[in-house]
Each structure stands twice: as C-alpha cells, then as structure tokens.
KEMI-291261 format. One record per residue (C-alpha): residue number from 1; residue in three letters; x, y, z. Coordinates in nm, 4 decimals. Each point is the difference from the previous one (the first is absolute). Layout:
N
PT num residu        x        y        z
PT NUM    ALA        X        Y        Z
...
//
This chain:
464
PT num residu        x        y        z
PT   1    UNK  -0.0421   6.3932   1.3679
PT   2    UNK   0.1702  -0.3262   0.0254
PT   3    UNK  -0.1728  -0.2723   0.1964
PT   4    UNK   0.2012  -0.1487   0.3252
PT   5    UNK   0.1735  -0.3346  -0.0740
PT   6    UNK  -0.1122  -0.3137   0.1664
PT   7    UNK   0.2531   0.0538   0.2894
PT   8    UNK  -0.1148   0.3514   0.0761
PT   9    UNK  -0.3533  -0.1199  -0.0225
PT  10    UNK   0.0748  -0.2765   0.2718
PT  11    UNK   0.1651   0.2618   0.2298
PT  12    UNK  -0.2911   0.2358  -0.0416
PT  13    UNK  -0.2487  -0.2787   0.0689
PT  14    UNK   0.1664  -0.1126   0.3249
PT  15    UNK   0.0376   0.3570   0.1167
PT  16    UNK  -0.3849   0.0661  -0.0456
PT  17    UNK  -0.0840  -0.3360   0.1709
PT  18    UNK   0.2054   0.0873   0.3036
PT  19    UNK  -0.1342   0.3492   0.0148
PT  20    UNK  -0.3612  -0.1168  -0.0582
PT  21    UNK  -0.0005  -0.2765   0.2481
PT  22    UNK   0.1567   0.2404   0.2673
PT  23    UNK  -0.2802   0.2522  -0.0359
PT  24    UNK  -0.2682  -0.2850   0.0186
PT  25    UNK   0.1831  -0.1235   0.3210
PT  26    UNK  -0.0156   0.3570   0.1473
PT  27    UNK  -0.3698   0.0426  -0.0939
PT  28    UNK  -0.0920  -0.3391   0.1343
PT  29    UNK   0.1469   0.0758   0.3586
PT  30    UNK   0.3924  -0.0399  -0.0314
PT  31    UNK   0.2441  -0.2786   0.0502
PT  32    UNK  -0.2120  -0.1919   0.2432
PT  33    UNK  -0.2469  -0.0852  -0.2618
PT  34    UNK   0.2358  -0.2423  -0.1774
PT  35    UNK  -0.0497   0.1951  -0.3332
PT  36    UNK   0.3738   0.0573  -0.0136
PT  37    UNK   0.0689  -0.3597  -0.0748
PT  38    UNK  -0.1502   0.0620  -0.3543
PT  39    UNK   0.3164   0.2017  -0.0653
PT  40    UNK   0.2162  -0.3145   0.0403
PT  41    UNK  -0.1768  -0.1302  -0.3079
PT  42    UNK   0.1307   0.2877  -0.2031
PT  43    UNK   0.3409  -0.0333   0.1654
PT  44    UNK   0.0056  -0.3803  -0.1117
PT  45    UNK  -0.1073   0.0908  -0.3689
PT  46    UNK   0.2787   0.2451  -0.0147
PT  47    UNK   0.2552  -0.2356   0.1359
PT  48    UNK  -0.1150  -0.2651  -0.2746
PT  49    UNK  -0.0098   0.2446  -0.2723
PT  50    UNK   0.2973   0.2062   0.0581
PT  51    UNK   0.3472  -0.1162   0.0587
PT  52    UNK   0.2539   0.1111   0.2743
PT  53    UNK  -0.0085   0.2969   0.2225
PT  54    UNK  -0.3104   0.1750  -0.1564
PT  55    UNK  -0.2103  -0.2692   0.1553
PT  56    UNK   0.1278   0.1103   0.3542
PT  57    UNK  -0.0664   0.3836  -0.0989
PT  58    UNK  -0.3671  -0.0838  -0.0082
PT  59    UNK   0.0115  -0.1798   0.3224
PT  60    UNK   0.1649   0.3064   0.1571
PT  61    UNK  -0.2753   0.2182  -0.1679
PT  62    UNK  -0.2756  -0.2133   0.1518
PT  63    UNK   0.1618   0.0154   0.3317
PT  64    UNK   0.0461   0.3824  -0.0134
PT  65    UNK  -0.3616   0.0323  -0.1060
PT  66    UNK  -0.1307  -0.1886   0.2916
PT  67    UNK   0.2095   0.1808   0.2472
PT  68    UNK  -0.0827   0.3370  -0.1700
PT  69    UNK  -0.3548  -0.0902   0.0508
PT  70    UNK   0.0543  -0.0503   0.3758
PT  71    UNK   0.1728   0.3194   0.0299
PT  72    UNK  -0.2862   0.1782  -0.1641
PT  73    UNK  -0.2398  -0.1843   0.2359
PT  74    UNK   0.2066   0.1051   0.3049
PT  75    UNK  -0.0077   0.3525  -0.0964
PT  76    UNK  -0.3588   0.0500  -0.1301
PT  77    UNK  -0.2053  -0.2618   0.1566
PT  78    UNK  -0.1113  -0.0059   0.3740
PT  79    UNK  -0.2325  -0.2695  -0.0204
PT  80    UNK   0.2127  -0.2777  -0.1582
PT  81    UNK   0.3198  -0.0681   0.2044
PT  82    UNK   0.3322  -0.0306  -0.2148
PT  83    UNK   0.1374  -0.3606  -0.0220
PT  84    UNK   0.3569   0.0529  -0.0911
PT  85    UNK   0.0983  -0.3532   0.1122
PT  86    UNK  -0.2468  -0.1630  -0.2392
PT  87    UNK   0.1014   0.2289  -0.2765
PT  88    UNK   0.3720  -0.0904   0.0519
PT  89    UNK  -0.0761  -0.3537   0.0200
PT  90    UNK  -0.2026   0.0269  -0.3282
PT  91    UNK   0.2869   0.1647  -0.1653
PT  92    UNK   0.2443  -0.2713   0.1161
PT  93    UNK  -0.2566  -0.2559  -0.1448
PT  94    UNK   0.0291   0.1993  -0.3303
PT  95    UNK   0.3805  -0.0267  -0.0098
PT  96    UNK  -0.0078  -0.3702   0.0914
PT  97    UNK  -0.2601  -0.0777  -0.2530
PT  98    UNK   0.1969   0.1826  -0.2640
PT  99    UNK   0.3298  -0.1690   0.0827
PT 100    UNK  -0.1667  -0.3596   0.0279
PT 101    UNK  -0.1770   0.0672  -0.3396
PT 102    UNK   0.3433   0.1242  -0.1616
PT 103    UNK   0.1738  -0.3225   0.1291
PT 104    UNK  -0.2977  -0.2148  -0.1307
PT 105    UNK  -0.0272   0.1714  -0.3378
PT 106    UNK   0.3799  -0.0138  -0.0570
PT 107    UNK  -0.0047  -0.3769   0.0644
PT 108    UNK  -0.3148  -0.0303  -0.2428
PT 109    UNK   0.1818   0.2092  -0.2612
PT 110    UNK   0.3061  -0.2385   0.0377
PT 111    UNK  -0.2167  -0.3082  -0.0162
PT 112    UNK  -0.1717   0.1319  -0.3137
PT 113    UNK   0.3331   0.0863  -0.1614
PT 114    UNK   0.1338  -0.3518   0.0964
PT 115    UNK  -0.3198  -0.1411  -0.1387
PT 116    UNK   0.0272   0.1926  -0.3240
PT 117    UNK   0.3635  -0.1094  -0.0370
PT 118    UNK  -0.0908  -0.3571   0.0581
PT 119    UNK  -0.2959   0.0303  -0.2560
PT 120    UNK   0.2497   0.1444  -0.2565
PT 121    UNK   0.2226  -0.2878   0.0616
PT 122    UNK  -0.2763  -0.2627  -0.0337
PT 123    UNK  -0.1230   0.1733  -0.3115
PT 124    UNK   0.3533  -0.0268  -0.1390
PT 125    UNK   0.0428  -0.3461   0.0863
PT 126    UNK  -0.3505  -0.0731  -0.1422
PT 127    UNK   0.1136   0.1658  -0.3323
PT 128    UNK   0.3210  -0.2009  -0.0016
PT 129    UNK  -0.2005  -0.3144   0.0695
PT 130    UNK  -0.2516   0.0744  -0.2692
PT 131    UNK   0.2776   0.0723  -0.2593
PT 132    UNK   0.1804  -0.3285   0.0942
PT 133    UNK  -0.3174  -0.2046  -0.0338
PT 134    UNK  -0.1066   0.1631  -0.3325
PT 135    UNK   0.3425  -0.0742  -0.1479
PT 136    UNK   0.0339  -0.3514   0.1250
PT 137    UNK   0.0237  -0.2792  -0.2585
PT 138    UNK  -0.2011  -0.2091   0.2579
PT 139    UNK  -0.3872   0.0497  -0.0111
PT 140    UNK  -0.1213   0.1235   0.3344
PT 141    UNK  -0.3557   0.0610   0.1295
PT 142    UNK  -0.1618   0.0373   0.3325
PT 143    UNK  -0.3607  -0.1465   0.0626
PT 144    UNK  -0.2052   0.0802   0.3031
PT 145    UNK  -0.2134  -0.2599   0.1976
PT 146    UNK  -0.3040   0.0729  -0.2199
PT 147    UNK   0.2035  -0.1012  -0.2997
PT 148    UNK   0.0309   0.3787  -0.1394
PT 149    UNK   0.3227   0.1102  -0.1596
PT 150    UNK   0.1559   0.2628   0.2071
PT 151    UNK   0.3046   0.0422  -0.2030
PT 152    UNK   0.1451  -0.1603  -0.3266
PT 153    UNK   0.3134   0.0916  -0.1955
PT 154    UNK   0.0426   0.0014  -0.3883
PT 155    UNK   0.1805  -0.3306  -0.0158
PT 156    UNK  -0.2882  -0.1765   0.2002
PT 157    UNK  -0.2443   0.1734  -0.2221
PT 158    UNK   0.1686  -0.1309  -0.3158
PT 159    UNK   0.0617  -0.3493   0.1283
PT 160    UNK  -0.3899  -0.0170   0.0770
PT 161    UNK  -0.0830   0.0837  -0.3619
PT 162    UNK  -0.0460   0.3777   0.0521
PT 163    UNK  -0.3410  -0.0352   0.1742
PT 164    UNK  -0.2567   0.2772   0.0241
PT 165    UNK  -0.0455  -0.0453   0.3716
PT 166    UNK   0.3007   0.1459   0.1797
PT 167    UNK   0.0364   0.1957   0.3177
PT 168    UNK  -0.3152   0.0215   0.1675
PT 169    UNK  -0.1606  -0.2984  -0.1981
PT 170    UNK  -0.0434  -0.3658   0.1096
PT 171    UNK   0.2665  -0.2428  -0.0644
PT 172    UNK  -0.2536  -0.2653  -0.1142
PT 173    UNK  -0.0790   0.2312  -0.3013
PT 174    UNK   0.3742   0.0715  -0.0812
PT 175    UNK   0.1047  -0.3584   0.0277
PT 176    UNK  -0.2395  -0.2880   0.1162
PT 177    UNK   0.2969  -0.2391  -0.0030
PT 178    UNK   0.2101   0.2062   0.2435
PT 179    UNK  -0.3141   0.0647   0.2256
PT 180    UNK  -0.0633  -0.3708   0.0181
PT 181    UNK   0.3818  -0.0645   0.0978
PT 182    UNK  -0.0425   0.2605   0.2706
PT 183    UNK  -0.3131  -0.1567   0.1405
PT 184    UNK   0.1861  -0.3399   0.0040
PT 185    UNK   0.2959   0.1635   0.1850
PT 186    UNK  -0.2285   0.1546   0.2567
PT 187    UNK  -0.1861  -0.3204   0.0413
PT 188    UNK   0.3121  -0.1617   0.1222
PT 189    UNK   0.1602  -0.1417  -0.3272
PT 190    UNK   0.3597   0.1269   0.1005
PT 191    UNK   0.2413  -0.0161  -0.2755
PT 192    UNK   0.3107   0.1944  -0.0854
PT 193    UNK  -0.1503   0.1248  -0.3186
PT 194    UNK  -0.2848  -0.0710  -0.2385
PT 195    UNK   0.0120  -0.0457  -0.3751
PT 196    UNK  -0.2808   0.0966  -0.2251
PT 197    UNK  -0.0992   0.1489  -0.3414
PT 198    UNK  -0.2213   0.3112  -0.0543
PT 199    UNK  -0.0808  -0.1414  -0.3496
PT 200    UNK   0.0006  -0.3489  -0.1297
PT 201    UNK   0.2926   0.0753  -0.2346
PT 202    UNK   0.1624   0.2779   0.2150
PT 203    UNK   0.3230  -0.0042   0.1786
PT 204    UNK   0.0274  -0.2046   0.3110
PT 205    UNK   0.0100   0.2341   0.3001
PT 206    UNK   0.1270  -0.0808   0.3501
PT 207    UNK  -0.1831   0.1653   0.3123
PT 208    UNK   0.1498   0.0395   0.3459
PT 209    UNK  -0.2431   0.1210   0.2703
PT 210    UNK   0.1552   0.1914   0.3137
PT 211    UNK  -0.2629   0.1445   0.2656
PT 212    UNK   0.0446   0.3584   0.0921
PT 213    UNK   0.0613   0.0120   0.3703
PT 214    UNK  -0.0989  -0.2954   0.2140
PT 215    UNK  -0.3546  -0.0377  -0.0943
PT 216    UNK  -0.0101  -0.2890  -0.2596
PT 217    UNK  -0.3631   0.0955  -0.0881
PT 218    UNK   0.0719   0.3676  -0.0562
PT 219    UNK   0.1985   0.1854  -0.2873
PT 220    UNK   0.1993  -0.2390  -0.2187
PT 221    UNK   0.3120   0.0911  -0.1897
PT 222    UNK   0.0287  -0.2078  -0.3232
PT 223    UNK   0.3057  -0.0251  -0.2082
PT 224    UNK  -0.0223  -0.1178  -0.3612
PT 225    UNK   0.2674  -0.1352  -0.2221
PT 226    UNK   0.0161  -0.1292  -0.3741
PT 227    UNK   0.1432  -0.3412   0.0250
PT 228    UNK   0.1497   0.0519  -0.3529
PT 229    UNK   0.2416   0.2455   0.1391
PT 230    UNK   0.1144  -0.2580   0.2876
PT 231    UNK   0.0184  -0.2518  -0.2878
PT 232    UNK   0.2194   0.2123  -0.2109
PT 233    UNK   0.2330   0.0626   0.2948
PT 234    UNK   0.0142  -0.3705   0.0606
PT 235    UNK   0.0774  -0.0360  -0.3668
PT 236    UNK   0.2872   0.2269   0.0027
PT 237    UNK   0.1643  -0.1873   0.2935
PT 238    UNK  -0.0654  -0.3366  -0.1966
PT 239    UNK   0.1483   0.1352  -0.3112
PT 240    UNK   0.3109   0.1365   0.1846
PT 241    UNK   0.0654  -0.3433   0.1404
PT 242    UNK  -0.0884  -0.1679  -0.3410
PT 243    UNK   0.2662   0.2235  -0.1617
PT 244    UNK   0.2666  -0.1302   0.2327
PT 245    UNK  -0.1080  -0.3517  -0.0492
PT 246    UNK   0.0011   0.0306  -0.3896
PT 247    UNK   0.3495   0.1248  -0.0074
PT 248    UNK   0.0997  -0.3009   0.2029
PT 249    UNK  -0.1889  -0.2234  -0.2444
PT 250    UNK   0.1635   0.1485  -0.3120
PT 251    UNK   0.3457  -0.0726   0.1260
PT 252    UNK  -0.0540  -0.3256   0.1715
PT 253    UNK  -0.2429  -0.1794  -0.2321
PT 254    UNK   0.0383   0.1535  -0.3479
PT 255    UNK   0.3608  -0.0843  -0.0580
PT 256    UNK  -0.0261  -0.3767   0.0984
PT 257    UNK  -0.3440  -0.0145  -0.1863
PT 258    UNK   0.1758   0.1221  -0.3159
PT 259    UNK   0.2645  -0.2645   0.0378
PT 260    UNK  -0.2652  -0.2713   0.0308
PT 261    UNK  -0.1829   0.1122  -0.2999
PT 262    UNK   0.2983   0.0262  -0.2077
PT 263    UNK   0.1202  -0.3629   0.1146
PT 264    UNK  -0.3416  -0.1316  -0.0961
PT 265    UNK   0.0180   0.1599  -0.3377
PT 266    UNK   0.3506  -0.1529  -0.0630
PT 267    UNK  -0.1342  -0.3405   0.1366
PT 268    UNK  -0.2888   0.0237  -0.2365
PT 269    UNK   0.2163   0.0529  -0.3033
PT 270    UNK   0.1895  -0.3455   0.0765
PT 271    UNK  -0.0737  -0.2506  -0.2793
PT 272    UNK   0.0020  -0.3088   0.2384
PT 273    UNK  -0.3136   0.1058   0.1924
PT 274    UNK  -0.2699  -0.2587   0.0729
PT 275    UNK  -0.3679   0.0869   0.0531
PT 276    UNK   0.0332  -0.0032   0.3778
PT 277    UNK   0.2946   0.2546  -0.0261
PT 278    UNK  -0.2063   0.2125  -0.2336
PT 279    UNK  -0.2794  -0.0062   0.2601
PT 280    UNK   0.2228   0.1009   0.2758
PT 281    UNK   0.1659   0.2832  -0.2129
PT 282    UNK  -0.3502   0.1266  -0.0657
PT 283    UNK  -0.1081   0.0152   0.3560
PT 284    UNK   0.3222   0.2030   0.0880
PT 285    UNK  -0.0584   0.2446  -0.2899
PT 286    UNK  -0.3700   0.0358   0.1046
PT 287    UNK   0.0699   0.0436   0.3661
PT 288    UNK   0.2845   0.2452  -0.0455
PT 289    UNK  -0.2041   0.2101  -0.2289
PT 290    UNK  -0.2690   0.0081   0.2503
PT 291    UNK   0.2439   0.0957   0.2798
PT 292    UNK   0.1377   0.2686  -0.2180
PT 293    UNK  -0.3449   0.1422  -0.0728
PT 294    UNK  -0.0590   0.0129   0.3786
PT 295    UNK   0.3233   0.1891   0.0468
PT 296    UNK  -0.0810   0.2407  -0.2888
PT 297    UNK  -0.3548   0.0684   0.1477
PT 298    UNK   0.1265   0.0673   0.3507
PT 299    UNK   0.2940   0.2288  -0.1323
PT 300    UNK  -0.2694   0.1832  -0.1999
PT 301    UNK  -0.2098   0.0518   0.2987
PT 302    UNK   0.2881   0.1188   0.2254
PT 303    UNK   0.1090   0.2466  -0.2759
PT 304    UNK  -0.3285   0.1465  -0.0792
PT 305    UNK  -0.0502   0.3915   0.0776
PT 306    UNK  -0.3223   0.1930   0.0841
PT 307    UNK  -0.0642   0.0372  -0.3639
PT 308    UNK  -0.1135   0.3114  -0.1945
PT 309    UNK  -0.3783   0.0250   0.0040
PT 310    UNK  -0.1672   0.1416  -0.2909
PT 311    UNK  -0.3587   0.0467  -0.1217
PT 312    UNK  -0.0833  -0.2867  -0.2255
PT 313    UNK  -0.2914  -0.0142  -0.2642
PT 314    UNK  -0.1112  -0.3424   0.0954
PT 315    UNK  -0.1542  -0.1154  -0.3475
PT 316    UNK   0.2992   0.0796  -0.1852
PT 317    UNK   0.2468  -0.1373   0.2555
PT 318    UNK  -0.1780  -0.3330   0.0165
PT 319    UNK  -0.0141  -0.0426  -0.3648
PT 320    UNK   0.3678   0.0477  -0.0018
PT 321    UNK   0.0323  -0.2707   0.2771
PT 322    UNK  -0.2083  -0.2298  -0.1996
PT 323    UNK   0.2348   0.0264  -0.2872
PT 324    UNK   0.2895  -0.0593   0.2238
PT 325    UNK  -0.1552  -0.2984   0.1556
PT 326    UNK  -0.0486  -0.1506  -0.3583
PT 327    UNK   0.3322   0.0977  -0.1300
PT 328    UNK   0.2414  -0.0822   0.2997
PT 329    UNK  -0.2090  -0.2222   0.2329
PT 330    UNK  -0.1371  -0.2489  -0.2308
PT 331    UNK  -0.3712   0.0720   0.0466
PT 332    UNK  -0.2406  -0.0529  -0.3032
PT 333    UNK  -0.1932   0.3276  -0.0839
PT 334    UNK  -0.3318  -0.1815  -0.0162
PT 335    UNK   0.0542  -0.1112   0.3611
PT 336    UNK   0.0210   0.3464   0.1259
PT 337    UNK  -0.3335   0.2304   0.0524
PT 338    UNK   0.0630   0.3462   0.0717
PT 339    UNK  -0.3001   0.2278   0.1304
PT 340    UNK   0.0481   0.3391   0.1376
PT 341    UNK  -0.3074   0.2114   0.1198
PT 342    UNK  -0.0043   0.3044  -0.0179
PT 343    UNK   0.2487   0.0135  -0.2837
PT 344    UNK   0.1552   0.3297   0.1241
PT 345    UNK   0.1077  -0.1520   0.3473
PT 346    UNK   0.3240   0.1099   0.1346
PT 347    UNK   0.2184  -0.1441   0.2731
PT 348    UNK   0.3169   0.1026   0.1780
PT 349    UNK   0.2874  -0.2373   0.0321
PT 350    UNK   0.3471  -0.0748  -0.1086
PT 351    UNK  -0.0610  -0.1444  -0.3555
PT 352    UNK   0.2741  -0.2556  -0.0064
PT 353    UNK  -0.0665  -0.1285   0.3482
PT 354    UNK  -0.3595  -0.0348  -0.0729
PT 355    UNK   0.0764  -0.1824  -0.3142
PT 356    UNK   0.1863  -0.2511   0.1934
PT 357    UNK  -0.2663  -0.0350   0.2519
PT 358    UNK  -0.2724  -0.0777  -0.2623
PT 359    UNK   0.2489  -0.2119  -0.1903
PT 360    UNK   0.0551  -0.2163   0.3085
PT 361    UNK  -0.3650  -0.0345   0.0619
PT 362    UNK  -0.0593  -0.1288  -0.3552
PT 363    UNK   0.2924  -0.2384   0.0135
PT 364    UNK  -0.1281  -0.1310   0.3312
PT 365    UNK  -0.3267  -0.0591  -0.1487
PT 366    UNK   0.1472  -0.1900  -0.3002
PT 367    UNK   0.2377  -0.2075   0.2278
PT 368    UNK  -0.2856  -0.0996   0.2484
PT 369    UNK  -0.2996   0.0076  -0.2356
PT 370    UNK  -0.1388  -0.2234  -0.2831
PT 371    UNK   0.2838  -0.1543  -0.2266
PT 372    UNK  -0.2391   0.0418  -0.2923
PT 373    UNK  -0.2684   0.2340  -0.0540
PT 374    UNK   0.1230   0.2502   0.2375
PT 375    UNK  -0.1804   0.3492  -0.0353
PT 376    UNK   0.1148   0.3250   0.1664
PT 377    UNK  -0.2222   0.2999   0.0603
PT 378    UNK   0.1732   0.3323   0.0848
PT 379    UNK  -0.2759   0.2433   0.1074
PT 380    UNK   0.0849   0.3561   0.1005
PT 381    UNK  -0.1744   0.3169   0.0794
PT 382    UNK  -0.2398   0.1195   0.2746
PT 383    UNK  -0.2611  -0.2377   0.1243
PT 384    UNK  -0.3382   0.0902   0.1491
PT 385    UNK   0.1015  -0.1200   0.3572
PT 386    UNK   0.3259   0.2025  -0.0004
PT 387    UNK   0.0878   0.3604  -0.0093
PT 388    UNK   0.3517  -0.0609  -0.1379
PT 389    UNK   0.1537  -0.1828  -0.3082
PT 390    UNK   0.0565  -0.3777   0.0265
PT 391    UNK   0.1620  -0.2540  -0.2294
PT 392    UNK  -0.1294  -0.3728   0.0044
PT 393    UNK   0.2207  -0.3008  -0.1355
PT 394    UNK  -0.2517  -0.2885  -0.0093
PT 395    UNK   0.0691  -0.3531  -0.1383
PT 396    UNK  -0.2322  -0.2969  -0.0552
PT 397    UNK   0.2294  -0.2362   0.1848
PT 398    UNK  -0.1008  -0.2437   0.3007
PT 399    UNK   0.0414   0.2872   0.2609
PT 400    UNK   0.2009  -0.0012   0.3185
PT 401    UNK  -0.0895  -0.1903   0.3113
PT 402    UNK  -0.0913   0.2212   0.3039
PT 403    UNK   0.2890  -0.1345   0.2206
PT 404    UNK   0.2416   0.0680  -0.2769
PT 405    UNK  -0.1500   0.3440  -0.0970
PT 406    UNK   0.1095   0.1358   0.3532
PT 407    UNK   0.3756  -0.0758  -0.0869
PT 408    UNK   0.0226   0.0748  -0.3849
PT 409    UNK   0.1665   0.3525   0.0679
PT 410    UNK   0.2734  -0.1593   0.2477
PT 411    UNK   0.3535  -0.0308  -0.1455
PT 412    UNK   0.1167  -0.3400  -0.1364
PT 413    UNK  -0.3591  -0.1390   0.0415
PT 414    UNK  -0.0918  -0.2213  -0.3090
PT 415    UNK  -0.2148  -0.2969  -0.0685
PT 416    UNK   0.2110  -0.1099  -0.3129
PT 417    UNK   0.3135  -0.1826   0.0305
PT 418    UNK   0.1708   0.2069  -0.2568
PT 419    UNK  -0.1391   0.3300   0.1337
PT 420    UNK   0.2144   0.2671   0.1890
PT 421    UNK  -0.2772   0.1498   0.2106
PT 422    UNK   0.1030   0.3419  -0.0714
PT 423    UNK  -0.2348   0.1084  -0.2818
PT 424    UNK  -0.2841   0.1076   0.2079
PT 425    UNK   0.2098   0.1218   0.2825
PT 426    UNK   0.1811   0.2381  -0.2387
PT 427    UNK  -0.3307   0.1079  -0.1547
PT 428    UNK  -0.1192   0.0817   0.3643
PT 429    UNK   0.3269   0.1785   0.0922
PT 430    UNK  -0.0043   0.2247  -0.3121
PT 431    UNK  -0.3669   0.0826   0.0424
PT 432    UNK   0.0661   0.1112   0.3767
PT 433    UNK   0.2919   0.2188  -0.1371
PT 434    UNK  -0.2459   0.1592  -0.2331
PT 435    UNK  -0.2785   0.0456   0.2483
PT 436    UNK  -0.2047  -0.2458  -0.1786
PT 437    UNK  -0.2150  -0.2565   0.2080
PT 438    UNK   0.0259  -0.3533  -0.1595
PT 439    UNK  -0.2510  -0.2597   0.1091
PT 440    UNK  -0.1148  -0.3481  -0.0975
PT 441    UNK  -0.3640  -0.0558  -0.0655
PT 442    UNK  -0.1273  -0.3659  -0.0581
PT 443    UNK  -0.2299  -0.0352  -0.3008
PT 444    UNK  -0.3577  -0.0898   0.0808
PT 445    UNK  -0.0090  -0.3000  -0.2471
PT 446    UNK   0.3888  -0.0684  -0.0049
PT 447    UNK   0.2868   0.1942  -0.1175
PT 448    UNK   0.1947   0.2673   0.1605
PT 449    UNK  -0.0039   0.3816   0.0158
PT 450    UNK   0.2868   0.2300   0.0897
PT 451    UNK  -0.1075   0.3574   0.0537
PT 452    UNK   0.2136   0.2981   0.0099
PT 453    UNK  -0.1472   0.3059   0.1911
PT 454    UNK   0.1302   0.3348  -0.0938
PT 455    UNK  -0.1547   0.2016   0.3093
PT 456    UNK   0.3030   0.1776   0.1291
PT 457    UNK   0.1755   0.1874  -0.2805
PT 458    UNK  -0.1319   0.3273  -0.1168
PT 459    UNK   0.0424   0.0867  -0.3666
PT 460    UNK   0.2961   0.2122  -0.0998
PT 461    UNK   0.0812   0.1819  -0.3211
PT 462    UNK   0.2425  -0.2412  -0.1675
PT 463    UNK  -0.1396  -0.2648  -0.2206
PT 464    UNK   0.1486  -0.3367  -0.1107
//
C-alpha cells in the first residue's frame, strides 16, 4: 500500500486535531470551558501550511464541529445548557483567524520571494564583482581593523611576491612594508599614495588606501600598482612626442649642418690657411660632428621598435660582445674581464638592443674613467642576493658624485664639453623597452657599477 504524500498527511493531521480537540471540549464541559480556542491553533497552522481556500475549509470544519457538539448537547444533555451563541462566536473566530493568517502568510511568502530575488541579485552582483576584481590589472586587497586580509586578488598576490599568508592571514606576514604604510596612513599621515618595495631589489609599488564606508579605522581597501607600468606608459607618450621632434630636427638642422660641414672641408683644403684659420676649421669640424652624432642618437631612439626578445645564453653572448668591443670599439682585450657564474645562466632580451645597452655602458666608462689603466669588469649570472640574472659593468674610474648620479639617465645631461648626454639615456630607454631594470651603484672604494636586472622576462624557447 502506498503511503500518503506530505499534503495528504497535513490534511489528515489537521482533521484529527480538530476532531480530538472537539471531543476534549465536549468531555470537559462544552464551549464555556474555553477548550475550543485550542482548535484555533490548528486552524492557524492549516492556514500557514496550506495555500488558498483549503485553509478556509478547515475553519468551516472546526466551526461545524463546535456547532455539532452544541446540537448534540441540546438533544442528549439536560444538565448542561446549550450555548449556541458562544459556539457561533467561536466559529466566527475560526474564520477570522483563518482569513487573517492567510493574509499574513501571503505577505510573508511575498516578502520571502522578494528577499530570495534580492539575494539572487546580490549573489549575481557579488559574482560579477569578484570576477572583475580577479581580472583587474591593478592589485586589490581588503584589510580589516585588526590587520587581517579579508580579500586579495591574484595581481596583488603577485605584486607582493606571492606570500604564503593570503586571505584570512595577517597583512604584516604577507608584506611588512605595506602593513607599515597602512599604520602610517591610519596614524594620520594622509597621502594620495605611498611608494614601497616588498624586496630590496624588487619592483617599486604604489599603494592607495581607501576606507570601506565612513569608519577610518574599519576595513581598508588597498590598491596596488607597479610603477614600472606607469613609467612605460609615460615613456610611450614621451617617445611619441620625441618622434615628432626628431622629424623636425632631421629637416631643419641636418641639411644646413651638412652645408656647414662641407664648407669647412673646402676651407680646410685652401692652401692659404694660417694656424688660426686651421684652428677655427678644426672647431667647426669637431662641433658639426658632435651635433650630427646627437641627431643620429635621437633619430635612432625615436625609430626603435619593441624588439624581438629571445632566450640568450649569457656566457656565449658576453664573449661575442667582448670580441666586438675589441674589434669595433677600440678596447684592449687585456682591459676586459668577463666573469659568468653560473656559466649556464640564460636571460631574455632583444640581443641587438642589449648589445647596444652594454656597449653604451662600456663606452661611458671609458669616456669618464681613467685615461690610462682603465679596467672593465663585466660580471653576469645569478648572485646570492638575487633570484634573477644580472649583468654588472664595473670600472676602476673615479666614480660619480652623488649629485651628478641623480641626473645621469636624463637626456642631454653630460659633464664633458664634447659629450652628447645621450649614451646613458639611450641605455636606460632600451633597458626599459626590454623590461630590464638599469641602476647605478657607486663603488665602495671608487669606481662605478651599472647593474642590469632581468627580473621581468620569463624564458622562452627561441635562443640567440
């Protein structure tokens, strides 16, 4: 035999409740005992559980049961007087209770449906928000008032050096530097953004703090950006302007410069020159050559493309570079010291652009270093303090004054009368194009070190 379904069980239970309470009311003395009010509880339960007119059916059954009990009393009982008015009033209470409960339950169900729809919408918006945050290029994390990370997206995790402490962990464990900046901000040091590094040689990051809500000491929304990306965007704008400038330079300066150079050569060939004229001619030739070199460098810089990065075996590449420096740049082989550790170190860059960067650094060392006895060390590989390859170009010259060191990568800045001020600038720009970080490090006992950090490119399959 098949068991009744839940709806049938509900109908049966309510019918049994009404019948049982009616019998108890009759046994206890009738309507006047107040026992009949218990039937209202069953009517309310029926109205809450059952939708629509079926709830009124049980109110009608309850009213009929009470009235039937009074009819039975009036026929068979002589001691207990019938109370039809009370029975009728109780029946009316059953109907009123059922109707009121139906109205309340319908409103409750409507509110529940609306709440569920709102919950679904909020859940949908939360999923969209989470998707957007996960795929943002900007690092985003939320930190509560106790310093615990409530939420962190993948870019923020990578920018902070992929810490083991993430959601649910303490910010001070994930990034002590960022936690320190947050404490300073909450203490009243209000800035638009804060700059810091998670590692001594890591990329410079920019953090912006924004409180969630109106409580300054509550949850804090933190935005993280790699300043190298901002620098690259500024560089593109700068190169666009430089391209327009160099086109004008090529037309407006190069042609008259060629005429001046040609005229000085003709004047130099004159047989009637005295020593003073020869000196003036030499000055013209020197300065026209210098100006022509400036134009060539600027044109080269404006024409350069992003390059074709390839995987480079560092030892073999530096050996070929040393041969090129000796053959074409006039360096003595004994003045160059190569050191690569480990020897199998590989880097990723555009080989031709990297060659120009290192060549410019070597030429700069020769021009600003010792006139005699110059020694150059080119050290490459992975050092103990770094987890990425580097190339050091070290000379034994007098070094660079701290005030000058702050300006050496600026265009047209030079300390020599015959210098163009573009060698180090071009080296820096080409390094940035290849995602190589170029920095100057003063020697502890004199001399200079220019270090190239290869901490952005990931090795690929093509080898130069």
